[in-house]
C-alpha positions in Angstrom: 250.0 -25.8 -35.4 249.2 -23.8 -38.4 250.5 -26.4 -40.8 248.2 -29.0 -39.2 245.2 -26.7 -39.5 246.0 -26.1 -43.2 246.1 -29.8 -43.9 242.9 -30.4 -41.9 241.2 -27.5 -43.6 241.2 -29.4 -46.9 239.0 -32.1 -45.4 235.3 -31.7 -44.9 235.2 -32.1 -41.1 232.1 -31.8 -39.0 232.0 -29.7 -35.9 232.5 -32.7 -33.6 235.5 -33.8 -35.8 237.0 -30.3 -35.3 236.3 -30.5 -31.6 238.1 -33.8 -31.4 241.1 -32.5 -33.3 241.3 -29.4 -31.1 241.1 -31.3 -27.9 243.4 -34.2 -28.8 246.1 -32.4 -31.0 246.1 -28.6 -30.8 245.6 -28.3 -27.0 248.0 -31.2 -26.5 250.7 -29.3 -28.4 250.0 -26.3 -26.2 250.2 -28.4 -23.0 253.6 -29.9 -24.1 255.2 -26.5 -24.7 253.6 -24.9 -21.6 255.3 -27.6 -19.5 258.7 -26.6 -20.8 258.4 -22.8 -21.2 256.3 -20.0 -19.7 254.3 -18.9 -22.7 253.6 -15.2 -23.2 250.0 -14.0 -23.0 250.1 -12.8 -26.6 250.9 -16.3 -27.7 248.1 -17.8 -25.6 245.7 -15.4 -27.2 246.9 -16.3 -30.7 246.5 -20.1 -29.9 243.0 -19.5 -28.6 242.1 -17.4 -31.7 243.4 -20.2 -33.9 241.3 -22.8 -32.1 238.2 -20.6 -32.3 238.6 -19.9 -36.0 239.3 -23.6 -36.8 236.2 -24.6 -34.7 233.8 -22.2 -36.4 235.2 -21.8 -39.9 237.4 -24.9 -40.4 240.3 -22.6 -41.4 243.0 -20.7 -39.7 241.7 -17.2 -40.6 239.2 -15.7 -38.2 236.3 -13.6 -39.5 233.5 -12.5 -37.3 232.3 -13.7 -33.9 231.6 -17.3 -33.0 228.2 -18.9 -32.6 228.6 -19.5 -28.9 230.7 -17.6 -26.3 234.1 -19.2 -25.7 233.4 -19.3 -21.9 230.6 -21.8 -22.6 232.7 -23.8 -25.0 235.4 -24.2 -22.2 232.9 -25.6 -19.7 233.1 -29.3 -18.9 230.9 -31.6 -21.0 228.8 -32.4 -17.9 227.9 -28.7 -17.7 227.0 -28.4 -21.4 230.3 -27.3 -22.8 232.7 -29.0 -25.2 235.4 -29.7 -22.5 238.1 -27.4 -23.9 240.7 -26.2 -21.5 240.8 -22.4 -21.1 244.5 -21.9 -21.8 244.5 -18.3 -20.6 243.8 -19.3 -17.0 
């Protein structure tokens, strides 16, 4: 996951471009591994933190709070969110 974010970080992606990559690639990787193994809560928190920092900063390193609460981001698109799955539930 981190190598993909590093390669994407070199591109000038918009927020919606990052949203698309998170939904279609990063969360798909998580879903694949979660079907095979029971992932520890610490790993789920790290994956979520990586997704948050990539969404807001375009990099892997997190610094500061996000612009919108993550609970709102994880809402369905019809409810005003971005349609991310909440991986900790």
